[in-house]
N, C-alpha and C positions, 0 to 999 in steps of 0.2 A: 284465674282471681280469687279462688279461693288455694291455688296455691300459692298466693301472697300471702293473705292474708295467713295461714298458719305456716311459714313462714321470714316475717319479719322482723322473727330478734336477729335473725341471722341472715339477711338482705341489708335490717339498717348492721350491725356486726361486716358486714365483707364492706359495704358502704366508709364505714367511719376508719375502717383500719387498710383499705388499701392505696392511703397515703401514706402508712407507720412507718414503709422501707425507705422512701424520701426521705423523712422530718428524724428518721436514725442518721440512717446518709450524712448527713447534712452536724448531724449533730455528733458523730462517734469525728470526720470529716477532720474538728474544733478544737473536741478533746484528745484529741493523739497526734492532734498539726500535723495531717499528710495528705497527701491528694491524690489515693492509690482507693481503687477500688476493692482491693481486694481485705479493706477496710470488715464491710460487711460481709464478709464473713466470715470474719473469727471469730475467736471467742475470751475476748478481752474485755471483763465484766469490771470488777473493781476498780480502774479508774474513772471506767460508764457512770455510776452509777455514784460516785463519789461527786463526778461533774453537776451532778445534776440535781445531790440534795443538798451538795456543797459550793463551794465559788475557785470554783481550779485557778479565775482567769480573770477575776477583779475591775483589772485597769480593761478587758478587752469589751467592749461594748454590741462586737454582734456578738461572739458567747454566751450573752447575758438573756441578748433579747434570741437567740435561738434555745438556750436552758428557757427560759421562763414559756416564751412557746409551745415550747414540745414539753415542757410540765401542763400545761392549760391541757394540752391535746393530749394526755394522762390520765390525767384528771375524769377528760370523758367519758375513757372511754374507759374506766368502770362505773363509776354513775350509770355507764349501761349499763354491766353489767353484775351490778346492785337492780338494779331493776329489772335486773333479766328474774336474776332470780328469788326479788319481790315478791312481780306480776305471775310467773309461771307454774307458781310453789299450788 
């Protein structure tokens, strides 16, 4: 029990971070318009960043929905990190 208390932030980050690979893969497949699994290991970031903060496919409702969810997911990740920095000082 003591180990869990001492490492609660690590456990929280791992639990929240596990589905990140799935969500990022899904988002990248929409952005790069491919179904290939290799998109997950390619270091292509420019179009992905533009798609995350912009609107590359305004008519594509699947893209809009996934982009907004991915934004929310990353926002929660950022909030967790800020709280970690704030509370561990």
